[in-house]
TIRO-2110 file (N, C-alpha, C; in Angstrom, 1 decimal):
// TIRO-2110
0.8, -1.2, 0.0, N, 1, A
0.0, 0.0, 0.0, CA, 1, A
0.9, 1.2, 0.0, C, 1, A
0.5, 2.2, -0.8, N, 2, A
1.3, 3.4, -0.9, CA, 2, A
0.8, 4.4, 0.1, C, 2, A
-0.5, 4.8, 0.1, N, 3, A
-1.0, 5.7, 1.1, CA, 3, A
-2.2, 5.2, 1.8, C, 3, A
-2.3, 5.4, 3.1, N, 4, A
-3.5, 5.1, 3.9, CA, 4, A
-4.1, 6.4, 4.4, C, 4, A
-5.3, 6.5, 4.1, N, 5, A
-6.1, 7.7, 4.7, CA, 5, A
-6.9, 7.2, 5.8, C, 5, A
-6.7, 7.8, 7.0, N, 6, A
-7.4, 7.4, 8.2, CA, 6, A
-8.7, 8.2, 8.3, C, 6, A
-9.8, 7.4, 8.4, N, 7, A
-11.1, 8.1, 8.6, CA, 7, A
-11.8, 7.5, 9.8, C, 7, A
-13.0, 8.0, 10.1, N, 8, A
-13.7, 7.6, 11.3, CA, 8, A
-15.1, 8.3, 11.2, C, 8, A
-16.1, 7.9, 12.0, N, 9, A
-17.4, 8.5, 11.9, CA, 9, A
-17.2, 10.0, 12.3, C, 9, A
-17.9, 10.9, 11.5, N, 10, A
-17.8, 12.3, 11.8, CA, 10, A
-16.5, 12.9, 11.1, C, 10, A
-16.0, 12.3, 10.1, N, 11, A
-14.8, 12.9, 9.4, CA, 11, A
-15.4, 14.1, 8.5, C, 11, A
-14.5, 15.0, 8.3, N, 12, A
-14.7, 16.2, 7.4, CA, 12, A
-14.7, 15.7, 6.0, C, 12, A
-15.7, 15.8, 5.2, N, 13, A
-15.9, 15.2, 3.9, CA, 13, A
-14.6, 15.5, 3.0, C, 13, A
-14.3, 16.8, 2.8, N, 14, A
-13.3, 17.2, 1.9, CA, 14, A
-11.9, 16.8, 2.3, C, 14, A
-11.7, 16.5, 3.6, N, 15, A
-10.4, 16.1, 4.1, CA, 15, A
-10.1, 14.6, 3.8, C, 15, A
-11.1, 13.9, 3.4, N, 16, A
-11.0, 12.5, 3.0, CA, 16, A
-11.1, 12.5, 1.4, C, 16, A
-12.1, 13.1, 0.9, N, 17, A
-12.4, 13.0, -0.6, CA, 17, A
-11.5, 13.7, -1.4, C, 17, A
-10.9, 14.9, -1.0, N, 18, A
-10.0, 15.6, -1.8, CA, 18, A
-8.6, 14.8, -1.8, C, 18, A
-8.0, 14.4, -0.8, N, 19, A
-6.8, 13.6, -0.8, CA, 19, A
-7.1, 12.3, -1.6, C, 19, A
-8.2, 11.6, -1.4, N, 20, A
-8.5, 10.4, -2.1, CA, 20, A
-8.5, 10.7, -3.7, C, 20, A
-9.0, 11.7, -4.1, N, 21, A
-9.0, 12.1, -5.6, CA, 21, A
-7.6, 12.4, -6.0, C, 21, A
-6.9, 13.3, -5.3, N, 22, A
-5.6, 13.7, -5.7, CA, 22, A
-4.6, 12.6, -5.7, C, 22, A
-4.6, 11.7, -4.7, N, 23, A
-3.6, 10.6, -4.7, CA, 23, A
-4.0, 9.5, -5.7, C, 23, A
-5.2, 9.4, -6.1, N, 24, A
-5.5, 8.4, -7.1, CA, 24, A
-5.3, 8.9, -8.5, C, 24, A
-4.9, 10.2, -8.7, N, 25, A
-4.5, 10.7, -10.0, CA, 25, A
-3.1, 10.3, -10.3, C, 25, A
-2.3, 9.8, -9.4, N, 26, A
-0.9, 9.5, -9.6, CA, 26, A
-0.8, 8.4, -10.7, C, 26, A
-0.1, 8.6, -11.8, N, 27, A
0.0, 7.7, -12.9, CA, 27, A
1.3, 6.8, -12.8, C, 27, A
1.4, 6.1, -11.7, N, 28, A
2.5, 5.1, -11.4, CA, 28, A
1.8, 3.8, -11.1, C, 28, A
2.3, 2.7, -11.6, N, 29, A
1.8, 1.4, -11.3, CA, 29, A
2.9, 0.4, -10.9, C, 29, A
2.7, -0.3, -9.8, N, 30, A
1.5, -0.4, -9.0, CA, 30, A
1.4, 0.8, -8.1, C, 30, A
0.2, 1.3, -7.7, N, 31, A
0.0, 2.4, -6.8, CA, 31, A
-1.3, 2.1, -6.2, C, 31, A
-1.4, 2.1, -4.8, N, 32, A
-2.6, 1.8, -4.1, CA, 32, A
-2.9, 2.8, -3.0, C, 32, A
-4.1, 3.3, -3.0, N, 33, A
-4.5, 4.2, -1.9, CA, 33, A
-5.7, 3.6, -1.2, C, 33, A
-5.7, 3.6, 0.1, N, 34, A
-6.8, 2.9, 0.9, CA, 34, A
-7.4, 3.9, 1.9, C, 34, A
-8.6, 3.8, 2.2, N, 35, A
-9.3, 4.5, 3.3, CA, 35, A
-9.5, 3.4, 4.4, C, 35, A
-8.8, 3.7, 5.6, N, 36, A
-8.8, 2.7, 6.7, CA, 36, A
-9.6, 3.4, 7.9, C, 36, A
-10.2, 2.5, 8.6, N, 37, A
-11.0, 2.9, 9.8, CA, 37, A
-11.1, 1.7, 10.8, C, 37, A
-11.7, 1.9, 11.9, N, 38, A
-11.9, 0.8, 12.9, CA, 38, A
-13.2, 0.0, 12.5, C, 38, A
-13.9, 0.5, 11.6, N, 39, A
-15.2, -0.1, 11.2, CA, 39, A
-15.3, -0.3, 9.7, C, 39, A
-16.2, -1.2, 9.3, N, 40, A
-16.3, -1.5, 7.8, CA, 40, A
-16.8, -0.3, 7.0, C, 40, A
-17.5, 0.6, 7.6, N, 41, A
-18.0, 1.8, 7.0, CA, 41, A
-18.0, 3.0, 8.0, C, 41, A
-17.8, 4.2, 7.4, N, 42, A
-17.9, 5.4, 8.3, CA, 42, A
-18.8, 6.4, 7.6, C, 42, A
-19.3, 7.3, 8.4, N, 43, A
-20.3, 8.3, 8.0, CA, 43, A
-19.6, 9.7, 8.2, C, 43, A
-19.6, 10.5, 7.2, N, 44, A
-19.0, 11.8, 7.3, CA, 44, A
-19.8, 12.8, 8.1, C, 44, A
-19.4, 13.9, 8.5, N, 45, A
-20.1, 14.9, 9.2, CA, 45, A
-21.2, 15.4, 8.4, C, 45, A
-21.2, 15.3, 7.1, N, 46, A
-22.3, 15.8, 6.2, CA, 46, A
-23.3, 14.7, 6.0, C, 46, A
-23.1, 13.5, 6.6, N, 47, A
-24.0, 12.4, 6.5, CA, 47, A
-23.8, 11.5, 5.3, C, 47, A
-22.6, 11.4, 4.7, N, 48, A
-22.3, 10.5, 3.6, CA, 48, A
-21.6, 9.2, 4.2, C, 48, A
-22.2, 8.0, 4.0, N, 49, A
-21.6, 6.9, 4.5, CA, 49, A
-20.8, 6.1, 3.4, C, 49, A
-19.6, 5.8, 3.6, N, 50, A
-18.8, 5.1, 2.6, CA, 50, A
-18.2, 3.8, 3.3, C, 50, A
-17.9, 2.8, 2.4, N, 51, A
-17.2, 1.7, 2.9, CA, 51, A
-15.7, 2.0, 3.1, C, 51, A
-15.0, 1.2, 3.9, N, 52, A
-13.6, 1.4, 4.1, CA, 52, A
-12.9, 0.2, 3.5, C, 52, A
-11.6, 0.3, 3.4, N, 53, A
-10.8, -0.8, 2.8, CA, 53, A
-10.1, -1.7, 3.7, C, 53, A
-10.3, -1.5, 5.0, N, 54, A
-9.6, -2.3, 6.0, CA, 54, A
-9.5, -1.6, 7.3, C, 54, A
-9.0, -2.3, 8.3, N, 55, A
-8.8, -1.8, 9.7, CA, 55, A
-7.6, -0.9, 9.8, C, 55, A
-7.4, -0.2, 11.0, N, 56, A
-6.3, 0.7, 11.2, CA, 56, A
-5.0, -0.1, 11.2, C, 56, A
-5.0, -1.3, 11.6, N, 57, A
-3.7, -2.0, 11.6, CA, 57, A
-3.0, -2.1, 10.2, C, 57, A
-3.8, -2.0, 9.2, N, 58, A
-3.2, -2.0, 7.8, CA, 58, A
-2.3, -0.8, 7.5, C, 58, A
-2.5, 0.2, 8.3, N, 59, A
-1.7, 1.5, 8.1, CA, 59, A
-0.2, 1.2, 8.3, C, 59, A
0.1, 0.1, 9.0, N, 60, A
1.5, -0.2, 9.2, CA, 60, A
2.2, -0.6, 7.9, C, 60, A
1.4, -1.1, 6.9, N, 61, A
2.0, -1.5, 5.6, CA, 61, A
2.1, -0.4, 4.7, C, 61, A
1.6, 0.8, 5.0, N, 62, A
1.6, 2.0, 4.0, CA, 62, A
2.9, 2.7, 4.1, C, 62, A
3.3, 3.2, 2.9, N, 63, A
4.5, 4.1, 2.8, CA, 63, A
4.2, 5.4, 3.3, C, 63, A
2.9, 5.9, 3.3, N, 64, A
2.5, 7.2, 3.9, CA, 64, A
1.2, 7.0, 4.5, C, 64, A
1.0, 7.8, 5.5, N, 65, A
-0.4, 7.8, 6.2, CA, 65, A
-0.8, 9.2, 6.4, C, 65, A
-2.1, 9.4, 6.0, N, 66, A
-2.7, 10.7, 6.2, CA, 66, A
-3.9, 10.6, 7.1, C, 66, A
-3.9, 11.4, 8.2, N, 67, A
-4.9, 11.3, 9.2, CA, 67, A
-5.9, 12.5, 8.9, C, 67, A
-7.2, 12.2, 8.7, N, 68, A
-8.2, 13.2, 8.3, CA, 68, A
-8.6, 13.9, 9.6, C, 68, A
-9.5, 14.9, 9.4, N, 69, A
-10.0, 15.7, 10.6, CA, 69, A
-11.5, 15.5, 10.7, C, 69, A
-12.0, 16.2, 11.7, N, 70, A
-13.5, 16.2, 11.9, CA, 70, A
-13.9, 16.1, 13.3, C, 70, A
-15.1, 16.4, 13.6, N, 71, A
-15.6, 16.3, 15.0, CA, 71, A
-15.5, 14.8, 15.5, C, 71, A
-15.6, 13.9, 14.6, N, 72, A
-15.5, 12.5, 15.1, CA, 72, A
-14.1, 12.2, 15.5, C, 72, A
-13.1, 12.8, 15.1, N, 73, A
-11.8, 12.6, 15.6, CA, 73, A
-11.7, 12.9, 17.0, C, 73, A
-12.2, 14.0, 17.4, N, 74, A
-12.1, 14.5, 18.8, CA, 74, A
-12.7, 13.4, 19.7, C, 74, A
-13.8, 12.8, 19.3, N, 75, A
-14.5, 11.7, 20.0, CA, 75, A
-13.6, 10.5, 20.1, C, 75, A
-13.0, 10.2, 18.9, N, 76, A
-12.2, 9.0, 18.8, CA, 76, A
-11.0, 9.1, 19.8, C, 76, A
-10.4, 10.3, 19.9, N, 77, A
-9.3, 10.5, 20.7, CA, 77, A
-9.5, 10.2, 22.2, C, 77, A
-10.8, 10.2, 22.6, N, 78, A
-11.2, 9.9, 23.9, CA, 78, A
-11.1, 8.4, 24.3, C, 78, A
-10.9, 7.6, 23.2, N, 79, A
-10.9, 6.2, 23.3, CA, 79, A
-9.4, 5.7, 23.1, C, 79, A
-8.7, 5.3, 24.2, N, 80, A
-7.4, 4.9, 24.1, CA, 80, A
-7.1, 3.8, 23.1, C, 80, A
-8.2, 3.0, 22.8, N, 81, A
-8.0, 1.9, 21.9, CA, 81, A
-7.8, 2.4, 20.5, C, 81, A
-8.4, 3.6, 20.1, N, 82, A
-8.2, 4.1, 18.8, CA, 82, A
-6.7, 4.5, 18.6, C, 82, A
-6.1, 5.2, 19.6, N, 83, A
-4.8, 5.6, 19.4, CA, 83, A
-3.8, 4.3, 19.4, C, 83, A
-4.1, 3.4, 20.2, N, 84, A
-3.3, 2.2, 20.2, CA, 84, A
-3.3, 1.4, 18.9, C, 84, A
-4.5, 1.5, 18.3, N, 85, A
-4.8, 0.7, 17.0, CA, 85, A
-4.2, 1.5, 15.8, C, 85, A
-3.6, 2.6, 16.0, N, 86, A
-3.1, 3.5, 14.9, CA, 86, A
-1.5, 3.4, 14.8, C, 86, A
-1.1, 2.6, 13.9, N, 87, A
0.4, 2.4, 13.9, CA, 87, A
1.1, 3.5, 13.0, C, 87, A
1.9, 4.2, 13.6, N, 88, A
2.6, 5.3, 12.9, CA, 88, A
4.1, 5.3, 13.2, C, 88, A
4.9, 5.2, 12.1, N, 89, A
6.3, 5.1, 12.3, CA, 89, A
7.0, 6.1, 11.4, C, 89, A
7.4, 7.2, 11.9, N, 90, A
8.0, 8.2, 11.0, CA, 90, A
9.5, 7.8, 10.6, C, 90, A
10.0, 6.7, 11.2, N, 91, A
11.3, 6.3, 10.8, CA, 91, A
11.3, 5.7, 9.4, C, 91, A
10.1, 5.1, 9.0, N, 92, A
9.9, 4.5, 7.7, CA, 92, A
8.7, 4.9, 6.9, C, 92, A
7.9, 5.8, 7.4, N, 93, A
6.7, 6.3, 6.7, CA, 93, A
6.7, 7.8, 6.7, C, 93, A
6.0, 8.4, 5.6, N, 94, A
5.6, 9.8, 5.7, CA, 94, A
4.3, 9.8, 6.4, C, 94, A
4.2, 10.7, 7.3, N, 95, A
3.0, 10.8, 8.2, CA, 95, A
2.5, 12.3, 8.1, C, 95, A
1.2, 12.4, 7.7, N, 96, A
0.6, 13.7, 7.6, CA, 96, A
-0.7, 13.8, 8.2, C, 96, A
-1.2, 15.1, 8.4, N, 97, A
-2.5, 15.2, 9.1, CA, 97, A
-3.2, 16.4, 8.4, C, 97, A
-4.5, 16.4, 8.4, N, 98, A
-5.3, 17.5, 8.0, CA, 98, A
-6.0, 18.1, 9.2, C, 98, A
-5.8, 19.4, 9.4, N, 99, A
-6.5, 20.2, 10.4, CA, 99, A
-6.4, 19.5, 11.8, C, 99, A
-7.6, 19.1, 12.4, N, 100, A
-7.5, 18.6, 13.6, CA, 100, A
-6.8, 17.2, 13.8, C, 100, A
-6.5, 16.6, 12.6, N, 101, A
-5.8, 15.3, 12.5, CA, 101, A
-4.5, 15.5, 13.3, C, 101, A
-3.9, 16.6, 13.4, N, 102, A
-2.7, 16.9, 14.1, CA, 102, A
-2.8, 16.4, 15.6, C, 102, A
-4.0, 16.5, 16.1, N, 103, A
-4.2, 16.0, 17.5, CA, 103, A
-3.9, 14.5, 17.7, C, 103, A
-4.2, 13.8, 16.6, N, 104, A
-3.9, 12.4, 16.7, CA, 104, A
-2.4, 12.1, 16.7, C, 104, A
-1.6, 13.0, 15.8, N, 105, A
-0.2, 12.8, 15.7, CA, 105, A
0.4, 13.2, 17.1, C, 105, A
-0.2, 14.2, 17.7, N, 106, A
0.3, 14.6, 19.1, CA, 106, A
0.1, 13.6, 20.1, C, 106, A
-1.1, 13.0, 20.1, N, 107, A
-1.4, 11.9, 21.0, CA, 107, A
-0.4, 10.7, 20.9, C, 107, A
0.1, 10.5, 19.7, N, 108, A
1.1, 9.4, 19.4, CA, 108, A
2.5, 9.9, 19.8, C, 108, A
2.7, 11.1, 20.2, N, 109, A
3.9, 11.6, 20.7, CA, 109, A
4.8, 12.0, 19.5, C, 109, A
4.2, 12.3, 18.3, N, 110, A
5.0, 12.6, 17.2, CA, 110, A
5.4, 14.1, 17.0, C, 110, A
4.6, 15.0, 17.7, N, 111, A
4.8, 16.4, 17.5, CA, 111, A
5.4, 17.1, 18.7, C, 111, A
5.8, 16.4, 19.7, N, 112, A
6.4, 17.0, 20.9, CA, 112, A
7.6, 17.8, 20.6, C, 112, A
7.6, 19.1, 20.9, N, 113, A
8.7, 20.0, 20.6, CA, 113, A
8.8, 20.4, 19.2, C, 113, A
7.9, 20.1, 18.3, N, 114, A
7.9, 20.4, 17.0, CA, 114, A
7.0, 21.5, 16.6, C, 114, A
7.3, 22.1, 15.4, N, 115, A
6.3, 23.1, 14.8, CA, 115, A
5.2, 22.3, 14.1, C, 115, A
4.0, 22.8, 14.2, N, 116, A
2.9, 22.2, 13.5, CA, 116, A
1.7, 23.1, 13.3, C, 116, A
0.8, 22.8, 12.5, N, 117, A
-0.4, 23.6, 12.2, CA, 117, A
-1.6, 22.8, 12.4, C, 117, A
-2.7, 23.5, 12.6, N, 118, A
-4.0, 22.8, 12.8, CA, 118, A
-5.1, 23.9, 12.5, C, 118, A
-6.3, 23.4, 12.5, N, 119, A
-7.4, 24.3, 12.4, CA, 119, A
-7.5, 25.3, 13.5, C, 119, A
-7.8, 26.6, 13.2, N, 120, A
-7.7, 27.6, 14.3, CA, 120, A
-8.5, 27.2, 15.6, C, 120, A
-9.7, 26.5, 15.5, N, 121, A
-10.4, 26.1, 16.7, CA, 121, A
-9.7, 25.1, 17.6, C, 121, A
-8.7, 24.4, 17.0, N, 122, A
-7.9, 23.5, 17.8, CA, 122, A
-6.5, 23.9, 18.2, C, 122, A
-6.3, 25.2, 18.0, N, 123, A
-4.9, 25.6, 18.2, CA, 123, A
-4.5, 25.5, 19.7, C, 123, A
-5.3, 26.0, 20.6, N, 124, A
-5.0, 26.0, 22.0, CA, 124, A
-4.9, 24.5, 22.5, C, 124, A
-5.7, 23.6, 22.0, N, 125, A
-5.6, 22.2, 22.4, CA, 125, A
-4.3, 21.6, 22.0, C, 125, A
-3.9, 21.9, 20.8, N, 126, A
-2.6, 21.3, 20.3, CA, 126, A
-1.5, 21.9, 21.0, C, 126, A
-1.5, 23.2, 21.3, N, 127, A
-0.4, 23.9, 22.0, CA, 127, A
-0.3, 23.3, 23.4, C, 127, A
-1.4, 22.9, 24.0, N, 128, A
-1.4, 22.4, 25.4, CA, 128, A
-0.7, 21.0, 25.4, C, 128, A
-0.5, 20.4, 24.2, N, 129, A
0.2, 19.1, 24.2, CA, 129, A
1.6, 19.3, 23.9, C, 129, A
2.2, 20.4, 24.1, N, 130, A
3.6, 20.7, 23.9, CA, 130, A
4.0, 20.9, 22.5, C, 130, A
3.2, 21.3, 21.7, N, 131, A
3.5, 21.6, 20.2, CA, 131, A
3.6, 23.1, 20.0, C, 131, A
4.5, 23.5, 19.2, N, 132, A
4.7, 24.8, 18.8, CA, 132, A
3.7, 25.1, 17.6, C, 132, A
2.6, 25.7, 17.8, N, 133, A
1.6, 25.8, 16.8, CA, 133, A
1.8, 27.1, 16.0, C, 133, A
1.9, 27.0, 14.7, N, 134, A
2.1, 28.2, 13.8, CA, 134, A
1.0, 28.3, 12.9, C, 134, A
0.8, 29.6, 12.4, N, 135, A
-0.4, 29.9, 11.6, CA, 135, A
0.1, 29.8, 10.1, C, 135, A
0.3, 28.7, 9.6, N, 136, A
0.7, 28.4, 8.3, CA, 136, A
-0.1, 27.2, 7.7, C, 136, A
-0.2, 27.2, 6.4, N, 137, A
-1.1, 26.1, 5.8, CA, 137, A
-0.4, 24.7, 5.8, C, 137, A
0.9, 24.7, 5.8, N, 138, A
1.6, 23.4, 5.6, CA, 138, A
2.9, 23.5, 6.4, C, 138, A
3.2, 22.6, 7.3, N, 139, A
4.4, 22.6, 8.1, CA, 139, A
5.0, 21.2, 8.0, C, 139, A
6.3, 21.1, 7.6, N, 140, A
6.9, 19.8, 7.5, CA, 140, A
8.1, 19.8, 8.5, C, 140, A
8.2, 18.7, 9.2, N, 141, A
9.3, 18.4, 10.1, CA, 141, A
9.8, 17.0, 9.8, C, 141, A
10.8, 16.9, 8.9, N, 142, A
11.3, 15.6, 8.5, CA, 142, A
10.2, 14.8, 7.8, C, 142, A
9.9, 13.6, 8.3, N, 143, A
8.9, 12.8, 7.7, CA, 143, A
7.5, 13.0, 8.2, C, 143, A
7.3, 14.1, 8.9, N, 144, A
6.0, 14.4, 9.5, CA, 144, A
5.6, 15.8, 9.0, C, 144, A
4.3, 15.9, 8.5, N, 145, A
3.8, 17.1, 8.1, CA, 145, A
2.4, 17.3, 8.5, C, 145, A
2.0, 18.6, 8.8, N, 146, A
0.7, 18.9, 9.2, CA, 146, A
0.2, 20.0, 8.2, C, 146, A
-1.1, 19.9, 7.9, N, 147, A
-1.8, 20.9, 7.0, CA, 147, A
-3.0, 21.4, 7.7, C, 147, A
-3.4, 22.7, 7.4, N, 148, A
-4.6, 23.3, 8.0, CA, 148, A
-5.3, 24.1, 7.1, C, 148, A
-6.6, 23.9, 7.1, N, 149, A
-7.5, 24.5, 6.1, CA, 149, A
-7.7, 23.5, 5.0, C, 149, A
-8.9, 23.2, 4.6, N, 150, A
-9.1, 22.0, 3.7, CA, 150, A
-8.3, 22.0, 2.5, C, 150, A
-8.2, 23.2, 1.8, N, 151, A
-7.4, 23.2, 0.5, CA, 151, A
-5.9, 23.0, 0.8, C, 151, A
-5.5, 23.0, 2.0, N, 152, A
-4.1, 22.8, 2.2, CA, 152, A
-3.8, 21.3, 1.9, C, 152, A
-4.8, 20.5, 1.7, N, 153, A
-4.6, 19.1, 1.2, CA, 153, A
-3.7, 19.1, -0.1, C, 153, A
-3.8, 20.2, -0.9, N, 154, A
-3.0, 20.2, -2.1, CA, 154, A
-1.5, 20.3, -1.7, C, 154, A
-1.1, 20.9, -0.7, N, 155, A
0.3, 21.0, -0.2, CA, 155, A
0.7, 19.6, 0.4, C, 155, A
-0.2, 19.1, 1.3, N, 156, A
0.1, 17.8, 1.9, CA, 156, A
0.2, 16.7, 0.9, C, 156, A
-0.8, 16.6, 0.0, N, 157, A
-0.8, 15.5, -1.0, CA, 157, A
0.4, 15.7, -1.9, C, 157, A
0.7, 16.9, -2.3, N, 158, A
1.8, 17.2, -3.2, CA, 158, A
3.1, 16.7, -2.6, C, 158, A
3.3, 17.0, -1.4, N, 159, A
4.5, 16.5, -0.7, CA, 159, A
4.6, 15.0, -0.8, C, 159, A
3.5, 14.3, -0.4, N, 160, A
3.5, 12.8, -0.4, CA, 160, A
3.8, 12.3, -1.8, C, 160, A
3.1, 12.9, -2.8, N, 161, A
3.2, 12.4, -4.2, CA, 161, A
4.7, 12.6, -4.7, C, 161, A
5.3, 13.7, -4.4, N, 162, A
6.6, 14.0, -4.9, CA, 162, A
7.6, 13.0, -4.2, C, 162, A
7.4, 12.8, -2.9, N, 163, A
8.3, 11.9, -2.1, CA, 163, A
8.2, 10.5, -2.6, C, 163, A
7.0, 10.1, -3.0, N, 164, A
6.8, 8.7, -3.3, CA, 164, A
6.9, 8.3, -4.8, C, 164, A
6.5, 9.4, -5.6, N, 165, A
6.4, 9.1, -7.0, CA, 165, A
7.1, 10.1, -7.9, C, 165, A
7.8, 11.1, -7.4, N, 166, A
8.5, 12.0, -8.1, CA, 166, A
7.9, 13.4, -8.4, C, 166, A
8.7, 14.4, -8.7, N, 167, A
8.3, 15.7, -8.9, CA, 167, A
7.3, 15.9, -10.1, C, 167, A
7.6, 15.1, -11.1, N, 168, A
6.8, 15.2, -12.3, CA, 168, A
5.4, 14.7, -12.0, C, 168, A
5.2, 13.8, -11.2, N, 169, A
3.8, 13.3, -10.9, CA, 169, A
3.1, 14.3, -10.0, C, 169, A
3.9, 14.9, -9.1, N, 170, A
3.3, 16.0, -8.2, CA, 170, A
2.8, 17.2, -9.2, C, 170, A
3.6, 17.6, -10.2, N, 171, A
3.2, 18.6, -11.0, CA, 171, A
2.0, 18.3, -11.8, C, 171, A
2.0, 17.1, -12.4, N, 172, A
0.8, 16.7, -13.2, CA, 172, A
-0.4, 16.6, -12.4, C, 172, A
-0.4, 16.1, -11.1, N, 173, A
-1.6, 16.0, -10.4, CA, 173, A
-2.1, 17.3, -9.9, C, 173, A
-1.2, 18.2, -9.5, N, 174, A
-1.7, 19.5, -9.0, CA, 174, A
-2.2, 20.4, -10.1, C, 174, A
-1.5, 20.4, -11.3, N, 175, A
-1.9, 21.1, -12.4, CA, 175, A
-3.3, 20.7, -12.9, C, 175, A
-3.7, 19.5, -12.8, N, 176, A
-4.9, 18.8, -13.2, CA, 176, A
-6.1, 19.3, -12.5, C, 176, A
-5.9, 19.9, -11.3, N, 177, A
-7.1, 20.3, -10.4, CA, 177, A
-7.2, 21.9, -10.3, C, 177, A
-6.2, 22.5, -10.9, N, 178, A
-6.2, 24.0, -10.8, CA, 178, A
-7.3, 24.5, -11.7, C, 178, A
-7.9, 25.7, -11.4, N, 179, A
-8.8, 26.3, -12.3, CA, 179, A
-8.1, 26.6, -13.8, C, 179, A
-9.0, 26.4, -14.8, N, 180, A
-8.5, 26.6, -16.1, CA, 180, A
-7.8, 28.1, -16.2, C, 180, A
-6.7, 28.1, -16.9, N, 181, A
-5.9, 29.4, -16.9, CA, 181, A
-4.9, 29.5, -15.9, C, 181, A
-5.0, 28.7, -14.8, N, 182, A
-4.0, 28.7, -13.8, CA, 182, A
-3.2, 27.4, -13.8, C, 182, A
-3.9, 26.3, -14.3, N, 183, A
-3.3, 25.0, -14.4, CA, 183, A
-3.1, 24.5, -15.8, C, 183, A
-4.0, 23.5, -16.1, N, 184, A
-3.9, 23.0, -17.5, CA, 184, A
-4.4, 23.9, -18.5, C, 184, A
-3.8, 23.8, -19.7, N, 185, A
-4.4, 24.5, -20.9, CA, 185, A
-5.1, 23.5, -21.8, C, 185, A
-5.9, 24.0, -22.7, N, 186, A
-6.7, 23.1, -23.5, CA, 186, A
-5.8, 22.1, -24.3, C, 186, A
-4.6, 22.5, -24.7, N, 187, A
-3.8, 21.5, -25.4, CA, 187, A
-3.1, 20.5, -24.6, C, 187, A
-3.2, 20.6, -23.3, N, 188, A
-2.5, 19.7, -22.4, CA, 188, A
-3.3, 18.4, -22.2, C, 188, A
-4.6, 18.4, -22.4, N, 189, A
-5.4, 17.3, -22.0, CA, 189, A
-5.1, 15.9, -22.5, C, 189, A
-4.5, 15.9, -23.8, N, 190, A
-4.2, 14.6, -24.4, CA, 190, A
-3.0, 14.0, -23.6, C, 190, A
-2.2, 14.7, -22.9, N, 191, A
-1.1, 14.1, -22.1, CA, 191, A
-1.5, 13.5, -20.8, C, 191, A
-2.8, 13.7, -20.4, N, 192, A
-3.2, 13.2, -19.1, CA, 192, A
-3.6, 11.8, -19.1, C, 192, A
-3.4, 11.0, -18.1, N, 193, A
-3.9, 9.6, -18.0, CA, 193, A
-5.5, 9.6, -18.3, C, 193, A
-5.9, 8.6, -18.8, N, 194, A
-7.4, 8.5, -19.2, CA, 194, A
-8.3, 8.6, -18.0, C, 194, A
-7.9, 8.2, -16.8, N, 195, A
-8.7, 8.3, -15.6, CA, 195, A
-8.9, 9.7, -15.1, C, 195, A
-8.0, 10.6, -15.5, N, 196, A
-8.1, 12.0, -15.1, CA, 196, A
-8.9, 12.8, -16.1, C, 196, A
-8.7, 12.5, -17.4, N, 197, A
-9.4, 13.2, -18.4, CA, 197, A
-10.0, 12.2, -19.4, C, 197, A
-11.3, 12.1, -19.3, N, 198, A
-12.1, 11.2, -20.2, CA, 198, A
-13.0, 12.1, -21.1, C, 198, A
-12.6, 12.3, -22.4, N, 199, A
-13.4, 13.1, -23.3, CA, 199, A
-14.7, 12.5, -23.4, C, 199, A
-15.8, 13.3, -23.6, N, 200, A
-17.1, 12.8, -23.8, CA, 200, A
-17.2, 12.2, -25.2, C, 200, A
-18.0, 11.1, -25.4, N, 201, A
-18.1, 10.4, -26.6, CA, 201, A
-19.6, 10.5, -27.1, C, 201, A
END
């Protein structure tokens, strides 16, 4: 497995679905992205229920792990079993978080004494855990990165894609989602993988 996205009931929709979309645009094979949780399905904060690809233990097999955010995470962190079931090893994995997902990294002891970012409403809570919280969209400390603000997923996923698949893949993926005139031009579309650009027939 290349990237594991960690979800839970009450996850923030865009913090799972945007990385899922971006990471699945990588044109490298074999390449596998999975959504993992403690349950066979999870329901987003907006009420959308999706199946998951396996349990949290499978995250140990991933080259990179991305922890999503949401009101459900704060509830999950009250359960020690959730933290214990989440294997994260920055010595051999890239580990990233979206918004309040940084709280999970802090609970695992990965952010102690480090700079990190999180959603503004969670700043005080993260700082109380011994983290230097900064007002930036993306903060990287070695193999650990935190992102804040849903669209900061572009920075977080870009970092993971470049590290795992190369700078050319990062450029291709990020250009493919930019508004027209800022990213792709009309003449670029034939160079895209079919799953990214499928002309109407």
